[in-house]
mmCIF file of the N, C-alpha and C atoms, coordinates in Angstrom:
data_MODEL
# 
_entry.id   MODEL 
# 
loop_
_atom_site.group_PDB 
_atom_site.id 
_atom_site.type_symbol 
_atom_site.label_atom_id 
_atom_site.label_alt_id 
_atom_site.label_comp_id 
_atom_site.label_asym_id 
_atom_site.label_entity_id 
_atom_site.label_seq_id 
_atom_site.pdbx_PDB_ins_code 
_atom_site.Cartn_x 
_atom_site.Cartn_y 
_atom_site.Cartn_z 
_atom_site.occupancy 
_atom_site.B_iso_or_equiv 
_atom_site.pdbx_formal_charge 
_atom_site.auth_seq_id 
_atom_site.auth_comp_id 
_atom_site.auth_asym_id 
_atom_site.auth_atom_id 
_atom_site.pdbx_PDB_model_num 
ATOM 1   N N  . MET A 1 1  ? 15.770  16.467  6.326   1.00 0.00 ? 1  MET A N  1 
ATOM 2   C CA . MET A 1 1  ? 15.313  15.280  7.164   1.00 0.00 ? 1  MET A CA 1 
ATOM 3   C C  . MET A 1 1  ? 15.416  14.089  6.291   1.00 0.00 ? 1  MET A C  1 
ATOM 4   N N  . LYS A 1 2  ? 15.902  13.197  6.498   1.00 0.00 ? 2  LYS A N  1 
ATOM 5   C CA . LYS A 1 2  ? 15.890  11.904  5.609   1.00 0.00 ? 2  LYS A CA 1 
ATOM 6   C C  . LYS A 1 2  ? 14.381  11.201  5.762   1.00 0.00 ? 2  LYS A C  1 
ATOM 7   N N  . ASP A 1 3  ? 13.998  10.920  4.602   1.00 0.00 ? 3  ASP A N  1 
ATOM 8   C CA . ASP A 1 3  ? 12.589  10.049  4.873   1.00 0.00 ? 3  ASP A CA 1 
ATOM 9   C C  . ASP A 1 3  ? 13.111  8.634   4.975   1.00 0.00 ? 3  ASP A C  1 
ATOM 10  N N  . ASP A 1 4  ? 12.788  7.525   5.335   1.00 0.00 ? 4  ASP A N  1 
ATOM 11  C CA . ASP A 1 4  ? 12.703  6.191   5.439   1.00 0.00 ? 4  ASP A CA 1 
ATOM 12  C C  . ASP A 1 4  ? 11.925  5.753   4.612   1.00 0.00 ? 4  ASP A C  1 
ATOM 13  N N  . LYS A 1 5  ? 11.013  6.159   3.796   1.00 0.00 ? 5  LYS A N  1 
ATOM 14  C CA . LYS A 1 5  ? 10.231  5.512   3.251   1.00 0.00 ? 5  LYS A CA 1 
ATOM 15  C C  . LYS A 1 5  ? 10.441  5.357   1.465   1.00 0.00 ? 5  LYS A C  1 
ATOM 16  N N  . SER A 1 6  ? 10.253  3.926   1.242   1.00 0.00 ? 6  SER A N  1 
ATOM 17  C CA . SER A 1 6  ? 10.828  3.807   -0.303  1.00 0.00 ? 6  SER A CA 1 
ATOM 18  C C  . SER A 1 6  ? 9.601   4.355   -1.437  1.00 0.00 ? 6  SER A C  1 
ATOM 19  N N  . ARG A 1 7  ? 10.101  4.693   -2.400  1.00 0.00 ? 7  ARG A N  1 
ATOM 20  C CA . ARG A 1 7  ? 9.161   5.431   -3.369  1.00 0.00 ? 7  ARG A CA 1 
ATOM 21  C C  . ARG A 1 7  ? 9.079   4.324   -4.474  1.00 0.00 ? 7  ARG A C  1 
ATOM 22  N N  . TYR A 1 8  ? 8.032   4.398   -5.212  1.00 0.00 ? 8  TYR A N  1 
ATOM 23  C CA . TYR A 1 8  ? 7.711   3.408   -6.115  1.00 0.00 ? 8  TYR A CA 1 
ATOM 24  C C  . TYR A 1 8  ? 6.773   4.149   -6.873  1.00 0.00 ? 8  TYR A C  1 
ATOM 25  N N  . THR A 1 9  ? 6.788   4.433   -8.421  1.00 0.00 ? 9  THR A N  1 
ATOM 26  C CA . THR A 1 9  ? 5.786   4.964   -9.381  1.00 0.00 ? 9  THR A CA 1 
ATOM 27  C C  . THR A 1 9  ? 4.980   3.697   -9.705  1.00 0.00 ? 9  THR A C  1 
ATOM 28  N N  . LEU A 1 10 ? 3.889   4.003   -9.769  1.00 0.00 ? 10 LEU A N  1 
ATOM 29  C CA . LEU A 1 10 ? 2.646   3.331   -10.320 1.00 0.00 ? 10 LEU A CA 1 
ATOM 30  C C  . LEU A 1 10 ? 2.079   4.010   -11.608 1.00 0.00 ? 10 LEU A C  1 
ATOM 31  N N  . ARG A 1 11 ? 1.808   3.134   -12.475 1.00 0.00 ? 11 ARG A N  1 
ATOM 32  C CA . ARG A 1 11 ? 1.132   3.409   -13.859 1.00 0.00 ? 11 ARG A CA 1 
ATOM 33  C C  . ARG A 1 11 ? -0.360  2.611   -13.668 1.00 0.00 ? 11 ARG A C  1 
ATOM 34  N N  . VAL A 1 12 ? -1.376  3.260   -13.735 1.00 0.00 ? 12 VAL A N  1 
ATOM 35  C CA . VAL A 1 12 ? -2.831  2.826   -13.427 1.00 0.00 ? 12 VAL A CA 1 
ATOM 36  C C  . VAL A 1 12 ? -3.421  3.552   -14.560 1.00 0.00 ? 12 VAL A C  1 
ATOM 37  N N  . ALA A 1 13 ? -4.625  2.977   -14.755 1.00 0.00 ? 13 ALA A N  1 
ATOM 38  C CA . ALA A 1 13 ? -5.617  3.810   -15.693 1.00 0.00 ? 13 ALA A CA 1 
ATOM 39  C C  . ALA A 1 13 ? -6.287  4.740   -15.054 1.00 0.00 ? 13 ALA A C  1 
ATOM 40  N N  . PRO A 1 14 ? -6.304  6.010   -15.797 1.00 0.00 ? 14 PRO A N  1 
ATOM 41  C CA . PRO A 1 14 ? -6.924  7.364   -15.042 1.00 0.00 ? 14 PRO A CA 1 
ATOM 42  C C  . PRO A 1 14 ? -8.382  6.975   -14.343 1.00 0.00 ? 14 PRO A C  1 
ATOM 43  N N  . GLU A 1 15 ? -9.041  6.292   -14.775 1.00 0.00 ? 15 GLU A N  1 
ATOM 44  C CA . GLU A 1 15 ? -10.410 5.712   -14.265 1.00 0.00 ? 15 GLU A CA 1 
ATOM 45  C C  . GLU A 1 15 ? -10.133 5.495   -12.869 1.00 0.00 ? 15 GLU A C  1 
ATOM 46  N N  . LEU A 1 16 ? -9.363  4.235   -12.910 1.00 0.00 ? 16 LEU A N  1 
ATOM 47  C CA . LEU A 1 16 ? -8.968  3.308   -11.630 1.00 0.00 ? 16 LEU A CA 1 
ATOM 48  C C  . LEU A 1 16 ? -8.572  4.482   -10.780 1.00 0.00 ? 16 LEU A C  1 
ATOM 49  N N  . LEU A 1 17 ? -7.612  5.500   -10.946 1.00 0.00 ? 17 LEU A N  1 
ATOM 50  C CA . LEU A 1 17 ? -6.966  6.528   -10.076 1.00 0.00 ? 17 LEU A CA 1 
ATOM 51  C C  . LEU A 1 17 ? -8.066  7.135   -9.350  1.00 0.00 ? 17 LEU A C  1 
ATOM 52  N N  . GLU A 1 18 ? -8.955  7.499   -10.546 1.00 0.00 ? 18 GLU A N  1 
ATOM 53  C CA . GLU A 1 18 ? -10.382 8.503   -10.238 1.00 0.00 ? 18 GLU A CA 1 
ATOM 54  C C  . GLU A 1 18 ? -11.200 7.742   -8.977  1.00 0.00 ? 18 GLU A C  1 
ATOM 55  N N  . LYS A 1 19 ? -11.224 6.649   -9.220  1.00 0.00 ? 19 LYS A N  1 
ATOM 56  C CA . LYS A 1 19 ? -12.007 5.816   -8.100  1.00 0.00 ? 19 LYS A CA 1 
ATOM 57  C C  . LYS A 1 19 ? -11.254 5.668   -6.742  1.00 0.00 ? 19 LYS A C  1 
ATOM 58  N N  . LEU A 1 20 ? -9.996  5.425   -7.080  1.00 0.00 ? 20 LEU A N  1 
ATOM 59  C CA . LEU A 1 20 ? -8.980  5.202   -5.728  1.00 0.00 ? 20 LEU A CA 1 
ATOM 60  C C  . LEU A 1 20 ? -9.400  6.713   -5.112  1.00 0.00 ? 20 LEU A C  1 
ATOM 61  N N  . ALA A 1 21 ? -9.046  8.130   -5.390  1.00 0.00 ? 21 ALA A N  1 
ATOM 62  C CA . ALA A 1 21 ? -9.349  9.397   -4.902  1.00 0.00 ? 21 ALA A CA 1 
ATOM 63  C C  . ALA A 1 21 ? -10.598 9.329   -4.197  1.00 0.00 ? 21 ALA A C  1 
ATOM 64  N N  . TYR A 1 22 ? -11.718 8.941   -4.696  1.00 0.00 ? 22 TYR A N  1 
ATOM 65  C CA . TYR A 1 22 ? -13.071 8.708   -4.244  1.00 0.00 ? 22 TYR A CA 1 
ATOM 66  C C  . TYR A 1 22 ? -12.862 8.014   -3.005  1.00 0.00 ? 22 TYR A C  1 
ATOM 67  N N  . ILE A 1 23 ? -12.489 7.051   -2.981  1.00 0.00 ? 23 ILE A N  1 
ATOM 68  C CA . ILE A 1 23 ? -12.494 5.911   -1.644  1.00 0.00 ? 23 ILE A CA 1 
ATOM 69  C C  . ILE A 1 23 ? -11.411 6.696   -0.789  1.00 0.00 ? 23 ILE A C  1 
ATOM 70  N N  . ALA A 1 24 ? -10.687 7.045   -0.994  1.00 0.00 ? 24 ALA A N  1 
ATOM 71  C CA . ALA A 1 24 ? -9.464  7.794   -0.050  1.00 0.00 ? 24 ALA A CA 1 
ATOM 72  C C  . ALA A 1 24 ? -9.987  9.119   0.316   1.00 0.00 ? 24 ALA A C  1 
ATOM 73  N N  . GLU A 1 25 ? -10.878 9.951   -0.456  1.00 0.00 ? 25 GLU A N  1 
ATOM 74  C CA . GLU A 1 25 ? -11.479 11.234  0.369   1.00 0.00 ? 25 GLU A CA 1 
ATOM 75  C C  . GLU A 1 25 ? -12.548 10.773  1.201   1.00 0.00 ? 25 GLU A C  1 
ATOM 76  N N  . TYR A 1 26 ? -13.179 9.769   0.734   1.00 0.00 ? 26 TYR A N  1 
ATOM 77  C CA . TYR A 1 26 ? -14.238 9.255   1.603   1.00 0.00 ? 26 TYR A CA 1 
ATOM 78  C C  . TYR A 1 26 ? -13.904 8.728   3.027   1.00 0.00 ? 26 TYR A C  1 
ATOM 79  N N  . GLU A 1 27 ? -12.633 8.217   2.865   1.00 0.00 ? 27 GLU A N  1 
ATOM 80  C CA . GLU A 1 27 ? -12.114 7.601   4.181   1.00 0.00 ? 27 GLU A CA 1 
ATOM 81  C C  . GLU A 1 27 ? -10.988 8.969   4.846   1.00 0.00 ? 27 GLU A C  1 
ATOM 82  N N  . GLY A 1 28 ? -11.100 9.786   4.345   1.00 0.00 ? 28 GLY A N  1 
ATOM 83  C CA . GLY A 1 28 ? -10.125 11.026  4.898   1.00 0.00 ? 28 GLY A CA 1 
ATOM 84  C C  . GLY A 1 28 ? -8.949  10.587  4.873   1.00 0.00 ? 28 GLY A C  1 
ATOM 85  N N  . ARG A 1 29 ? -8.081  10.175  3.839   1.00 0.00 ? 29 ARG A N  1 
ATOM 86  C CA . ARG A 1 29 ? -6.883  9.911   3.563   1.00 0.00 ? 29 ARG A CA 1 
ATOM 87  C C  . ARG A 1 29 ? -6.700  10.244  2.313   1.00 0.00 ? 29 ARG A C  1 
ATOM 88  N N  . THR A 1 30 ? -5.102  10.676  2.243   1.00 0.00 ? 30 THR A N  1 
ATOM 89  C CA . THR A 1 30 ? -4.817  10.911  0.854   1.00 0.00 ? 30 THR A CA 1 
ATOM 90  C C  . THR A 1 30 ? -4.874  9.591   -0.303  1.00 0.00 ? 30 THR A C  1 
ATOM 91  N N  . LYS A 1 31 ? -4.308  9.491   -1.445  1.00 0.00 ? 31 LYS A N  1 
ATOM 92  C CA . LYS A 1 31 ? -4.558  8.684   -2.389  1.00 0.00 ? 31 LYS A CA 1 
ATOM 93  C C  . LYS A 1 31 ? -3.331  7.609   -1.854  1.00 0.00 ? 31 LYS A C  1 
ATOM 94  N N  . ASN A 1 32 ? -2.187  8.168   -1.349  1.00 0.00 ? 32 ASN A N  1 
ATOM 95  C CA . ASN A 1 32 ? -1.059  7.186   -1.031  1.00 0.00 ? 32 ASN A CA 1 
ATOM 96  C C  . ASN A 1 32 ? -1.330  6.820   0.240   1.00 0.00 ? 32 ASN A C  1 
ATOM 97  N N  . ARG A 1 33 ? -2.013  7.375   1.253   1.00 0.00 ? 33 ARG A N  1 
ATOM 98  C CA . ARG A 1 33 ? -1.991  6.414   2.567   1.00 0.00 ? 33 ARG A CA 1 
ATOM 99  C C  . ARG A 1 33 ? -3.271  5.592   2.117   1.00 0.00 ? 33 ARG A C  1 
ATOM 100 N N  . GLU A 1 34 ? -4.099  5.664   1.307   1.00 0.00 ? 34 GLU A N  1 
ATOM 101 C CA . GLU A 1 34 ? -5.011  4.682   1.118   1.00 0.00 ? 34 GLU A CA 1 
ATOM 102 C C  . GLU A 1 34 ? -4.385  3.420   0.667   1.00 0.00 ? 34 GLU A C  1 
ATOM 103 N N  . LEU A 1 35 ? -3.582  3.733   -0.514  1.00 0.00 ? 35 LEU A N  1 
ATOM 104 C CA . LEU A 1 35 ? -2.919  2.502   -0.945  1.00 0.00 ? 35 LEU A CA 1 
ATOM 105 C C  . LEU A 1 35 ? -1.862  1.677   -0.131  1.00 0.00 ? 35 LEU A C  1 
ATOM 106 N N  . GLU A 1 36 ? -1.219  2.503   0.899   1.00 0.00 ? 36 GLU A N  1 
ATOM 107 C CA . GLU A 1 36 ? -0.901  2.001   2.143   1.00 0.00 ? 36 GLU A CA 1 
ATOM 108 C C  . GLU A 1 36 ? -1.608  1.065   2.673   1.00 0.00 ? 36 GLU A C  1 
ATOM 109 N N  . GLN A 1 37 ? -2.929  1.697   3.350   1.00 0.00 ? 37 GLN A N  1 
ATOM 110 C CA . GLN A 1 37 ? -3.603  0.616   3.738   1.00 0.00 ? 37 GLN A CA 1 
ATOM 111 C C  . GLN A 1 37 ? -4.006  -0.371  3.221   1.00 0.00 ? 37 GLN A C  1 
ATOM 112 N N  . MET A 1 38 ? -4.168  -0.364  2.043   1.00 0.00 ? 38 MET A N  1 
ATOM 113 C CA . MET A 1 38 ? -4.821  -1.598  1.075   1.00 0.00 ? 38 MET A CA 1 
ATOM 114 C C  . MET A 1 38 ? -3.673  -2.254  0.661   1.00 0.00 ? 38 MET A C  1 
ATOM 115 N N  . ILE A 1 39 ? -2.545  -2.021  0.770   1.00 0.00 ? 39 ILE A N  1 
ATOM 116 C CA . ILE A 1 39 ? -1.391  -3.260  0.854   1.00 0.00 ? 39 ILE A CA 1 
ATOM 117 C C  . ILE A 1 39 ? -1.068  -3.733  1.957   1.00 0.00 ? 39 ILE A C  1 
ATOM 118 N N  . LYS A 1 40 ? -1.063  -2.994  3.099   1.00 0.00 ? 40 LYS A N  1 
ATOM 119 C CA . LYS A 1 40 ? -1.032  -3.815  4.651   1.00 0.00 ? 40 LYS A CA 1 
ATOM 120 C C  . LYS A 1 40 ? -2.340  -4.752  4.877   1.00 0.00 ? 40 LYS A C  1 
ATOM 121 N N  . GLN A 1 41 ? -3.408  -4.184  4.222   1.00 0.00 ? 41 GLN A N  1 
ATOM 122 C CA . GLN A 1 41 ? -4.375  -5.312  4.318   1.00 0.00 ? 41 GLN A CA 1 
ATOM 123 C C  . GLN A 1 41 ? -4.189  -6.498  3.462   1.00 0.00 ? 41 GLN A C  1 
ATOM 124 N N  . ARG A 1 42 ? -3.830  -6.499  2.266   1.00 0.00 ? 42 ARG A N  1 
ATOM 125 C CA . ARG A 1 42 ? -3.429  -7.657  1.513   1.00 0.00 ? 42 ARG A CA 1 
ATOM 126 C C  . ARG A 1 42 ? -2.445  -8.340  1.927   1.00 0.00 ? 42 ARG A C  1 
ATOM 127 N N  . VAL A 1 43 ? -1.167  -7.712  2.607   1.00 0.00 ? 43 VAL A N  1 
ATOM 128 C CA . VAL A 1 43 ? 0.053   -8.331  3.037   1.00 0.00 ? 43 VAL A CA 1 
ATOM 129 C C  . VAL A 1 43 ? -0.605  -9.246  4.443   1.00 0.00 ? 43 VAL A C  1 
ATOM 130 N N  . ALA A 1 44 ? -1.546  -8.799  4.957   1.00 0.00 ? 44 ALA A N  1 
ATOM 131 C CA . ALA A 1 44 ? -1.983  -9.582  6.292   1.00 0.00 ? 44 ALA A CA 1 
ATOM 132 C C  . ALA A 1 44 ? -2.978  -10.555 6.020   1.00 0.00 ? 44 ALA A C  1 
ATOM 133 N N  . ALA A 1 45 ? -3.515  -10.630 4.983   1.00 0.00 ? 45 ALA A N  1 
ATOM 134 C CA . ALA A 1 45 ? -4.413  -11.493 4.535   1.00 0.00 ? 45 ALA A CA 1 
ATOM 135 C C  . ALA A 1 45 ? -3.524  -12.600 3.905   1.00 0.00 ? 45 ALA A C  1 
ATOM 136 N N  . PHE A 1 46 ? -2.330  -12.429 3.236   1.00 0.00 ? 46 PHE A N  1 
ATOM 137 C CA . PHE A 1 46 ? -1.760  -13.318 2.579   1.00 0.00 ? 46 PHE A CA 1 
ATOM 138 C C  . PHE A 1 46 ? -0.676  -14.009 3.747   1.00 0.00 ? 46 PHE A C  1 
ATOM 139 N N  . GLU A 1 47 ? -0.343  -13.359 4.412   1.00 0.00 ? 47 GLU A N  1 
ATOM 140 C CA . GLU A 1 47 ? 0.093   -14.045 5.844   1.00 0.00 ? 47 GLU A CA 1 
ATOM 141 C C  . GLU A 1 47 ? -0.403  -15.040 6.478   1.00 0.00 ? 47 GLU A C  1 
ATOM 142 N N  . ARG A 1 48 ? -1.719  -14.409 6.975   1.00 0.00 ? 48 ARG A N  1 
ATOM 143 C CA . ARG A 1 48 ? -2.704  -15.441 7.523   1.00 0.00 ? 48 ARG A CA 1 
ATOM 144 C C  . ARG A 1 48 ? -2.725  -16.461 6.751   1.00 0.00 ? 48 ARG A C  1 
ATOM 145 N N  . GLU A 1 49 ? -2.786  -16.865 5.486   1.00 0.00 ? 49 GLU A N  1 
ATOM 146 C CA . GLU A 1 49 ? -3.000  -17.950 4.996   1.00 0.00 ? 49 GLU A CA 1 
ATOM 147 C C  . GLU A 1 49 ? -1.820  -18.741 4.764   1.00 0.00 ? 49 GLU A C  1 
ATOM 148 N N  . HIS A 1 50 ? -0.673  -17.706 4.324   1.00 0.00 ? 50 HIS A N  1 
ATOM 149 C CA . HIS A 1 50 ? 0.634   -18.668 4.182   1.00 0.00 ? 50 HIS A CA 1 
ATOM 150 C C  . HIS A 1 50 ? 1.732   -18.396 4.957   1.00 0.00 ? 50 HIS A C  1 
ATOM 151 N N  . GLY A 1 51 ? 1.752   -17.917 6.039   1.00 0.00 ? 51 GLY A N  1 
ATOM 152 C CA . GLY A 1 51 ? 2.684   -17.645 6.902   1.00 0.00 ? 51 GLY A CA 1 
ATOM 153 C C  . GLY A 1 51 ? 3.492   -16.344 6.688   1.00 0.00 ? 51 GLY A C  1 
ATOM 154 N N  . THR A 1 52 ? 4.416   -15.920 7.845   1.00 0.00 ? 52 THR A N  1 
ATOM 155 C CA . THR A 1 52 ? 4.537   -14.523 7.308   1.00 0.00 ? 52 THR A CA 1 
ATOM 156 C C  . THR A 1 52 ? 5.987   -14.873 6.362   1.00 0.00 ? 52 THR A C  1 
ATOM 157 N N  . ILE A 1 53 ? 6.072   -13.336 5.810   1.00 0.00 ? 53 ILE A N  1 
ATOM 158 C CA . ILE A 1 53 ? 6.676   -13.271 4.161   1.00 0.00 ? 53 ILE A CA 1 
ATOM 159 C C  . ILE A 1 53 ? 8.143   -12.755 4.947   1.00 0.00 ? 53 ILE A C  1 
ATOM 160 N N  . PRO A 1 54 ? 9.387   -13.295 4.651   1.00 0.00 ? 54 PRO A N  1 
ATOM 161 C CA . PRO A 1 54 ? 10.408  -12.730 5.384   1.00 0.00 ? 54 PRO A CA 1 
ATOM 162 C C  . PRO A 1 54 ? 10.538  -11.575 4.493   1.00 0.00 ? 54 PRO A C  1 
ATOM 163 N N  . THR A 1 55 ? 11.697  -10.411 5.295   1.00 0.00 ? 55 THR A N  1 
ATOM 164 C CA . THR A 1 55 ? 12.069  -9.136  4.568   1.00 0.00 ? 55 THR A CA 1 
ATOM 165 C C  . THR A 1 55 ? 13.527  -9.361  4.538   1.00 0.00 ? 55 THR A C  1 
ATOM 166 N N  . ALA A 1 56 ? 13.919  -8.475  3.583   1.00 0.00 ? 56 ALA A N  1 
ATOM 167 C CA . ALA A 1 56 ? 15.448  -8.284  3.363   1.00 0.00 ? 56 ALA A CA 1 
ATOM 168 C C  . ALA A 1 56 ? 15.887  -8.073  4.859   1.00 0.00 ? 56 ALA A C  1 
ATOM 169 N N  . GLN A 1 57 ? 15.514  -7.282  5.502   1.00 0.00 ? 57 GLN A N  1 
ATOM 170 C CA . GLN A 1 57 ? 16.471  -6.959  6.745   1.00 0.00 ? 57 GLN A CA 1 
ATOM 171 C C  . GLN A 1 57 ? 16.704  -8.110  7.535   1.00 0.00 ? 57 GLN A C  1 
ATOM 172 N N  . GLU A 1 58 ? 15.269  -8.920  7.784   1.00 0.00 ? 58 GLU A N  1 
ATOM 173 C CA . GLU A 1 58 ? 15.003  -10.110 8.715   1.00 0.00 ? 58 GLU A CA 1 
ATOM 174 C C  . GLU A 1 58 ? 16.260  -11.470 7.898   1.00 0.00 ? 58 GLU A C  1 
ATOM 175 N N  . GLN A 1 59 ? 16.443  -11.014 7.009   1.00 0.00 ? 59 GLN A N  1 
ATOM 176 C CA . GLN A 1 59 ? 17.316  -12.382 5.979   1.00 0.00 ? 59 GLN A CA 1 
ATOM 177 C C  . GLN A 1 59 ? 18.836  -11.978 5.979   1.00 0.00 ? 59 GLN A C  1 
ATOM 178 N N  . GLY A 1 60 ? 19.377  -10.844 6.659   1.00 0.00 ? 60 GLY A N  1 
ATOM 179 C CA . GLY A 1 60 ? 20.688  -10.676 6.857   1.00 0.00 ? 60 GLY A CA 1 
ATOM 180 C C  . GLY A 1 60 ? 20.895  -9.368  6.364   1.00 0.00 ? 60 GLY A C  1 
# 
């Protein structure tokens, strides 16, 4: 089955990754899902202030 999600390698300090793991576990999520939630929140905040960000799909 094909996954429709993009993949991205993130380089981050070990201490920061450890803290992310702590937060994710506290919230009952994987580190990946926690990052996804954080990104969604940041995008929503940006779009509230600056307007909708167009995606490649929307552009053509």
